VMD Tcl script that builds the backbone (N, CA, C; Angstrom):
set m [mol new atoms 321]
animate dup $m
set s [atomselect $m all]
$s set {name element resname resid chain x y z} {
  {N N MET 1 A -97.673 -86.003 -66.983}
  {CA C MET 1 A -97.730 -84.741 -67.016}
  {C C MET 1 A -99.132 -84.259 -67.395}
  {N N ASN 2 A -100.181 -83.453 -67.262}
  {CA C ASN 2 A -101.496 -83.242 -68.045}
  {C C ASN 2 A -101.325 -82.068 -68.919}
  {N N SER 3 A -101.601 -82.489 -69.957}
  {CA C SER 3 A -101.223 -81.699 -71.209}
  {C C SER 3 A -102.947 -80.715 -71.630}
  {N N ALA 4 A -103.657 -80.676 -70.704}
  {CA C ALA 4 A -104.863 -79.705 -70.748}
  {C C ALA 4 A -104.502 -78.560 -70.561}
  {N N PRO 5 A -104.599 -77.316 -70.956}
  {CA C PRO 5 A -104.162 -76.280 -70.402}
  {C C PRO 5 A -105.162 -75.953 -68.827}
  {N N ARG 6 A -104.469 -75.259 -68.005}
  {CA C ARG 6 A -105.275 -74.783 -66.801}
  {C C ARG 6 A -106.017 -73.663 -67.355}
  {N N ILE 7 A -107.388 -73.378 -66.354}
  {CA C ILE 7 A -108.327 -72.667 -66.671}
  {C C ILE 7 A -108.278 -71.191 -65.586}
  {N N ALA 8 A -108.144 -70.302 -66.158}
  {CA C ALA 8 A -108.559 -68.860 -65.183}
  {C C ALA 8 A -109.806 -68.462 -65.260}
  {N N HIS 9 A -110.427 -68.391 -63.851}
  {CA C HIS 9 A -112.044 -68.016 -63.794}
  {C C HIS 9 A -111.807 -67.005 -63.051}
  {N N THR 10 A -111.949 -65.594 -63.648}
  {CA C THR 10 A -112.194 -64.421 -62.979}
  {C C THR 10 A -113.477 -63.787 -63.058}
  {N N VAL 11 A -113.823 -63.518 -61.751}
  {CA C VAL 11 A -115.194 -62.778 -61.637}
  {C C VAL 11 A -115.085 -61.245 -61.196}
  {N N TYR 12 A -115.661 -60.621 -61.754}
  {CA C TYR 12 A -115.637 -59.259 -61.097}
  {C C TYR 12 A -117.176 -58.778 -60.857}
  {N N PHE 13 A -117.137 -58.349 -59.499}
  {CA C PHE 13 A -118.820 -58.387 -58.823}
  {C C PHE 13 A -118.987 -56.672 -58.636}
  {N N SER 14 A -119.925 -56.319 -59.114}
  {CA C SER 14 A -120.428 -55.191 -58.472}
  {C C SER 14 A -121.816 -54.876 -58.007}
  {N N LEU 15 A -121.653 -54.174 -56.661}
  {CA C LEU 15 A -122.482 -54.397 -55.829}
  {C C LEU 15 A -123.774 -53.463 -55.964}
  {N N HIS 16 A -124.862 -53.483 -55.287}
  {CA C HIS 16 A -125.904 -52.425 -55.436}
  {C C HIS 16 A -125.640 -51.426 -54.452}
  {N N ASP 17 A -125.327 -52.111 -53.059}
  {CA C ASP 17 A -124.591 -50.914 -52.174}
  {C C ASP 17 A -122.945 -51.270 -51.845}
  {N N SER 18 A -121.871 -50.671 -52.439}
  {CA C SER 18 A -120.573 -50.892 -52.534}
  {C C SER 18 A -120.163 -50.453 -51.615}
  {N N SER 19 A -120.838 -50.200 -50.323}
  {CA C SER 19 A -120.430 -49.569 -48.816}
  {C C SER 19 A -119.308 -50.658 -48.401}
  {N N PRO 20 A -118.251 -50.118 -47.814}
  {CA C PRO 20 A -117.362 -50.672 -47.171}
  {C C PRO 20 A -117.710 -51.730 -46.377}
  {N N ALA 21 A -118.547 -51.778 -45.609}
  {CA C ALA 21 A -119.105 -53.186 -44.894}
  {C C ALA 21 A -119.289 -54.179 -45.632}
  {N N ASN 22 A -120.358 -53.863 -47.101}
  {CA C ASN 22 A -120.796 -54.710 -48.040}
  {C C ASN 22 A -119.640 -55.410 -48.509}
  {N N VAL 23 A -118.367 -54.735 -49.172}
  {CA C VAL 23 A -117.350 -54.961 -49.998}
  {C C VAL 23 A -116.551 -56.074 -49.197}
  {N N GLN 24 A -116.403 -55.836 -47.854}
  {CA C GLN 24 A -115.647 -56.804 -46.791}
  {C C GLN 24 A -116.427 -57.800 -46.822}
  {N N ALA 25 A -117.796 -58.029 -46.473}
  {CA C ALA 25 A -118.845 -59.213 -46.056}
  {C C ALA 25 A -118.484 -59.634 -47.339}
  {N N LEU 26 A -118.585 -59.658 -48.608}
  {CA C LEU 26 A -118.137 -60.114 -50.070}
  {C C LEU 26 A -117.054 -60.998 -49.982}
  {N N LEU 27 A -116.085 -59.852 -49.534}
  {CA C LEU 27 A -114.643 -60.719 -49.393}
  {C C LEU 27 A -114.619 -62.021 -48.761}
  {N N GLY 28 A -115.220 -61.564 -47.451}
  {CA C GLY 28 A -115.128 -63.077 -46.176}
  {C C GLY 28 A -116.120 -64.012 -47.037}
  {N N GLU 29 A -117.289 -63.691 -47.604}
  {CA C GLU 29 A -117.839 -65.017 -48.406}
  {C C GLU 29 A -117.291 -65.622 -49.482}
  {N N CYS 30 A -116.361 -64.904 -50.263}
  {CA C CYS 30 A -115.743 -65.622 -51.122}
  {C C CYS 30 A -114.452 -66.298 -50.787}
  {N N GLN 31 A -113.922 -65.938 -49.572}
  {CA C GLN 31 A -112.792 -66.792 -49.066}
  {C C GLN 31 A -113.668 -68.039 -48.250}
  {N N LYS 32 A -114.767 -68.040 -47.579}
  {CA C LYS 32 A -115.445 -68.998 -47.311}
  {C C LYS 32 A -115.737 -69.948 -47.944}
  {N N TYR 33 A -116.486 -69.821 -49.270}
  {CA C TYR 33 A -117.085 -70.802 -49.693}
  {C C TYR 33 A -116.654 -71.113 -51.053}
  {N N LEU 34 A -115.588 -70.187 -51.630}
  {CA C LEU 34 A -114.992 -70.315 -52.741}
  {C C LEU 34 A -113.428 -70.738 -52.877}
  {N N ASN 35 A -112.729 -70.782 -51.797}
  {CA C ASN 35 A -111.412 -71.297 -51.437}
  {C C ASN 35 A -111.120 -72.760 -51.054}
  {N N ASN 36 A -110.181 -73.582 -51.302}
  {CA C ASN 36 A -109.699 -74.634 -50.919}
  {C C ASN 36 A -110.987 -75.875 -51.390}
  {N N HIS 37 A -111.065 -75.758 -52.993}
  {CA C HIS 37 A -111.546 -76.655 -53.691}
  {C C HIS 37 A -110.608 -77.708 -54.468}
  {N N PRO 38 A -111.194 -78.649 -54.730}
  {CA C PRO 38 A -110.159 -79.891 -55.489}
  {C C PRO 38 A -110.172 -78.936 -56.854}
  {N N GLY 39 A -108.720 -79.395 -57.169}
  {CA C GLY 39 A -108.221 -78.906 -58.473}
  {C C GLY 39 A -108.041 -77.204 -58.592}
  {N N LEU 40 A -108.042 -76.947 -57.597}
  {CA C LEU 40 A -107.960 -75.090 -57.277}
  {C C LEU 40 A -106.551 -74.976 -56.794}
  {N N GLU 41 A -105.941 -74.250 -58.103}
  {CA C GLU 41 A -104.556 -73.844 -57.893}
  {C C GLU 41 A -103.636 -72.380 -57.093}
  {N N PHE 42 A -104.781 -71.582 -57.480}
  {CA C PHE 42 A -104.723 -70.459 -56.961}
  {C C PHE 42 A -105.799 -69.783 -56.854}
  {N N PHE 43 A -105.964 -69.038 -55.557}
  {CA C PHE 43 A -107.207 -68.378 -55.215}
  {C C PHE 43 A -106.685 -66.961 -54.666}
  {N N ALA 44 A -107.319 -65.971 -54.877}
  {CA C ALA 44 A -107.059 -64.530 -54.248}
  {C C ALA 44 A -108.282 -63.759 -54.723}
  {N N VAL 45 A -108.795 -63.047 -53.791}
  {CA C VAL 45 A -110.183 -61.975 -53.813}
  {C C VAL 45 A -109.184 -60.395 -53.546}
  {N N GLY 46 A -110.039 -59.684 -54.184}
  {CA C GLY 46 A -109.471 -58.180 -53.717}
  {C C GLY 46 A -110.268 -57.017 -54.409}
  {N N THR 47 A -109.973 -55.992 -54.206}
  {CA C THR 47 A -110.734 -54.878 -54.738}
  {C C THR 47 A -110.123 -53.753 -55.698}
  {N N PRO 48 A -110.577 -53.008 -56.171}
  {CA C PRO 48 A -109.694 -51.977 -57.550}
  {C C PRO 48 A -108.818 -51.491 -56.497}
  {N N HIS 49 A -107.413 -51.271 -57.002}
  {CA C HIS 49 A -106.464 -50.405 -56.570}
  {C C HIS 49 A -106.622 -49.096 -56.792}
  {N N PRO 50 A -106.367 -48.563 -55.403}
  {CA C PRO 50 A -106.812 -47.035 -55.398}
  {C C PRO 50 A -106.110 -46.321 -56.466}
  {N N ASP 51 A -104.598 -46.431 -56.546}
  {CA C ASP 51 A -103.958 -45.610 -57.338}
  {C C ASP 51 A -103.618 -46.133 -58.826}
  {N N LEU 52 A -104.394 -46.895 -59.032}
  {CA C LEU 52 A -104.151 -47.443 -60.744}
  {C C LEU 52 A -105.648 -47.164 -61.358}
  {N N ASP 53 A -105.425 -45.895 -61.503}
  {CA C ASP 53 A -106.671 -45.245 -62.176}
  {C C ASP 53 A -106.611 -44.539 -63.775}
  {N N ARG 54 A -105.719 -45.212 -64.605}
  {CA C ARG 54 A -105.027 -44.652 -65.704}
  {C C ARG 54 A -106.802 -45.210 -66.874}
  {N N PRO 55 A -106.368 -44.129 -67.802}
  {CA C PRO 55 A -107.732 -44.374 -68.945}
  {C C PRO 55 A -108.248 -45.937 -69.370}
  {N N VAL 56 A -107.038 -46.926 -69.258}
  {CA C VAL 56 A -107.223 -48.022 -69.669}
  {C C VAL 56 A -107.691 -48.895 -68.463}
  {N N ASN 57 A -107.331 -48.408 -67.402}
  {CA C ASN 57 A -108.422 -49.390 -66.383}
  {C C ASN 57 A -109.913 -49.456 -66.165}
  {N N ASP 58 A -110.231 -50.693 -65.841}
  {CA C ASP 58 A -112.103 -50.961 -65.984}
  {C C ASP 58 A -111.896 -50.598 -64.566}
  {N N ARG 59 A -112.603 -49.833 -63.972}
  {CA C ARG 59 A -112.644 -49.886 -62.468}
  {C C ARG 59 A -114.293 -50.342 -62.078}
  {N N ALA 60 A -114.862 -50.450 -62.993}
  {CA C ALA 60 A -116.248 -50.822 -62.445}
  {C C ALA 60 A -116.765 -52.288 -61.854}
  {N N PHE 61 A -116.031 -52.215 -60.829}
  {CA C PHE 61 A -116.218 -53.268 -59.838}
  {C C PHE 61 A -116.155 -53.071 -58.472}
  {N N ASP 62 A -116.744 -53.926 -57.486}
  {CA C ASP 62 A -116.328 -53.869 -56.264}
  {C C ASP 62 A -115.521 -54.670 -55.741}
  {N N VAL 63 A -115.690 -56.114 -55.909}
  {CA C VAL 63 A -114.660 -57.043 -55.617}
  {C C VAL 63 A -114.542 -58.041 -56.707}
  {N N CYS 64 A -113.080 -58.735 -56.844}
  {CA C CYS 64 A -112.613 -59.080 -57.927}
  {C C CYS 64 A -112.220 -60.663 -57.396}
  {N N LEU 65 A -112.819 -61.813 -58.308}
  {CA C LEU 65 A -112.038 -63.113 -57.916}
  {C C LEU 65 A -111.169 -63.650 -58.864}
  {N N ASN 66 A -110.024 -64.061 -58.295}
  {CA C ASN 66 A -109.071 -64.755 -59.481}
  {C C ASN 66 A -108.637 -66.057 -58.920}
  {N N THR 67 A -109.286 -67.062 -59.595}
  {CA C THR 67 A -108.760 -68.440 -59.553}
  {C C THR 67 A -108.137 -69.015 -60.688}
  {N N VAL 68 A -107.602 -69.834 -60.115}
  {CA C VAL 68 A -106.658 -70.692 -61.381}
  {C C VAL 68 A -106.835 -72.313 -61.118}
  {N N PHE 69 A -107.534 -73.209 -62.270}
  {CA C PHE 69 A -107.668 -74.704 -61.993}
  {C C PHE 69 A -106.942 -75.653 -62.659}
  {N N THR 70 A -106.686 -76.452 -62.331}
  {CA C THR 70 A -105.819 -77.336 -62.959}
  {C C THR 70 A -106.000 -77.719 -64.331}
  {N N ASP 71 A -107.346 -77.710 -64.517}
  {CA C ASP 71 A -107.842 -78.190 -66.010}
  {C C ASP 71 A -109.751 -77.938 -66.111}
  {N N LEU 72 A -109.811 -78.016 -67.156}
  {CA C LEU 72 A -111.421 -77.853 -67.534}
  {C C LEU 72 A -112.253 -78.757 -66.487}
  {N N ALA 73 A -111.833 -79.856 -65.982}
  {CA C ALA 73 A -112.521 -80.760 -65.540}
  {C C ALA 73 A -112.734 -80.420 -64.104}
  {N N ALA 74 A -111.802 -79.718 -63.525}
  {CA C ALA 74 A -111.904 -79.478 -61.843}
  {C C ALA 74 A -112.689 -77.909 -62.060}
  {N N HIS 75 A -112.481 -77.183 -63.143}
  {CA C HIS 75 A -113.509 -76.073 -63.275}
  {C C HIS 75 A -114.728 -76.327 -63.172}
  {N N ASP 76 A -115.418 -77.164 -64.137}
  {CA C ASP 76 A -116.729 -77.557 -64.259}
  {C C ASP 76 A -117.287 -78.310 -62.866}
  {N N ALA 77 A -116.430 -79.110 -62.098}
  {CA C ALA 77 A -116.799 -79.811 -60.782}
  {C C ALA 77 A -117.275 -78.548 -59.985}
  {N N TYR 78 A -116.391 -77.712 -59.769}
  {CA C TYR 78 A -116.214 -76.302 -59.173}
  {C C TYR 78 A -117.495 -75.670 -59.537}
  {N N GLN 79 A -117.973 -75.550 -60.327}
  {CA C GLN 79 A -119.509 -74.825 -60.713}
  {C C GLN 79 A -120.407 -75.533 -59.975}
  {N N ILE 80 A -120.614 -76.630 -59.868}
  {CA C ILE 80 A -121.469 -77.570 -59.613}
  {C C ILE 80 A -121.554 -78.029 -58.027}
  {N N GLU 81 A -120.475 -77.289 -57.360}
  {CA C GLU 81 A -120.006 -77.766 -56.049}
  {C C GLU 81 A -121.157 -77.070 -55.026}
  {N N PRO 82 A -121.525 -77.920 -54.205}
  {CA C PRO 82 A -122.731 -77.428 -53.179}
  {C C PRO 82 A -122.039 -76.009 -52.606}
  {N N ARG 83 A -120.562 -76.099 -52.086}
  {CA C ARG 83 A -120.305 -74.423 -51.650}
  {C C ARG 83 A -120.261 -73.487 -52.303}
  {N N HIS 84 A -120.095 -73.737 -53.853}
  {CA C HIS 84 A -120.067 -72.616 -54.643}
  {C C HIS 84 A -121.607 -72.129 -54.728}
  {N N LEU 85 A -122.541 -73.405 -54.832}
  {CA C LEU 85 A -123.660 -72.950 -55.288}
  {C C LEU 85 A -124.579 -72.041 -53.892}
  {N N GLU 86 A -124.029 -72.470 -52.941}
  {CA C GLU 86 A -124.241 -72.014 -51.692}
  {C C GLU 86 A -124.122 -70.388 -51.598}
  {N N PHE 87 A -122.644 -70.113 -52.014}
  {CA C PHE 87 A -122.147 -69.042 -52.156}
  {C C PHE 87 A -123.059 -68.116 -53.295}
  {N N ILE 88 A -123.441 -68.239 -54.089}
  {CA C ILE 88 A -124.407 -67.583 -55.077}
  {C C ILE 88 A -125.499 -67.537 -54.342}
  {N N GLU 89 A -126.035 -68.271 -54.037}
  {CA C GLU 89 A -127.566 -68.141 -53.420}
  {C C GLU 89 A -127.409 -67.183 -52.260}
  {N N ARG 90 A -126.599 -67.068 -51.439}
  {CA C ARG 90 A -126.381 -66.374 -50.371}
  {C C ARG 90 A -126.279 -65.318 -50.918}
  {N N ASN 91 A -125.400 -64.683 -51.808}
  {CA C ASN 91 A -124.885 -63.615 -52.351}
  {C C ASN 91 A -125.102 -62.509 -53.531}
  {N N LYS 92 A -126.129 -63.391 -54.299}
  {CA C LYS 92 A -126.799 -62.948 -55.642}
  {C C LYS 92 A -127.502 -61.692 -55.320}
  {N N PRO 93 A -128.250 -61.483 -54.114}
  {CA C PRO 93 A -129.051 -60.239 -54.070}
  {C C PRO 93 A -128.225 -59.400 -53.750}
  {N N SER 94 A -127.012 -59.402 -53.702}
  {CA C SER 94 A -126.567 -58.069 -53.402}
  {C C SER 94 A -125.613 -57.684 -54.800}
  {N N TRP 95 A -125.574 -58.664 -55.785}
  {CA C TRP 95 A -124.946 -58.192 -56.881}
  {C C TRP 95 A -125.747 -57.438 -57.892}
  {N N LYS 96 A -125.112 -56.290 -58.247}
  {CA C LYS 96 A -125.911 -55.252 -59.599}
  {C C LYS 96 A -125.322 -56.094 -60.604}
  {N N GLN 97 A -124.080 -56.390 -60.778}
  {CA C GLN 97 A -123.765 -57.262 -62.169}
  {C C GLN 97 A -122.557 -57.925 -61.827}
  {N N VAL 98 A -122.406 -58.905 -62.271}
  {CA C VAL 98 A -121.286 -60.126 -62.311}
  {C C VAL 98 A -121.044 -60.481 -63.888}
  {N N ARG 99 A -119.334 -60.022 -63.843}
  {CA C ARG 99 A -119.017 -60.296 -65.215}
  {C C ARG 99 A -117.491 -61.671 -64.758}
  {N N VAL 100 A -117.780 -62.508 -65.632}
  {CA C VAL 100 A -117.297 -63.690 -65.583}
  {C C VAL 100 A -116.039 -63.779 -66.904}
  {N N PHE 101 A -114.980 -64.113 -66.607}
  {CA C PHE 101 A -114.167 -64.197 -67.881}
  {C C PHE 101 A -113.443 -65.399 -67.228}
  {N N ASP 102 A -113.054 -66.392 -68.305}
  {CA C ASP 102 A -112.847 -68.100 -68.424}
  {C C ASP 102 A -111.670 -68.043 -69.571}
  {N N SER 103 A -110.512 -68.480 -69.073}
  {CA C SER 103 A -109.711 -68.455 -70.136}
  {C C SER 103 A -108.314 -69.462 -70.038}
  {N N ASN 104 A -108.274 -70.002 -70.859}
  {CA C ASN 104 A -106.782 -71.223 -71.125}
  {C C ASN 104 A -105.633 -70.617 -70.669}
  {N N LEU 105 A -105.089 -70.949 -69.806}
  {CA C LEU 105 A -103.493 -70.584 -69.601}
  {C C LEU 105 A -102.842 -71.627 -70.091}
  {N N GLU 106 A -101.998 -71.298 -71.456}
  {CA C GLU 106 A -101.527 -72.027 -71.988}
  {C C GLU 106 A -99.553 -71.967 -71.660}
  {N N ALA 107 A -99.439 -71.033 -70.584}
  {CA C ALA 107 A -97.846 -70.967 -70.085}
  {C C ALA 107 A -97.786 -70.628 -68.687}
}
mol reanalyze $m
mol bondsrecalc $m
mol representation Tube
mol addrep $m
């Protein structure tokens, strides 16, 4: 059994042009380039939920990427994987802001 914690890697993308077409394009790019990597246990992408708009909800994003890796080594390998780097190169010009949250998952 692996005693190292799993790693949650969550990325919030804000676009220069958050039109529905551009949001859908980024969702598709995430699916194509960021899914199915070694050590990736969970993958999901989405958009802000339209009905969840409480004062505590941070809605300053257009697309959210949620991934969980088996351990830090899998996360680190993903960061330098050619498909991940190609995703960044292809899509970076459309990003107004990118916020990355990495955390240990203890349970």
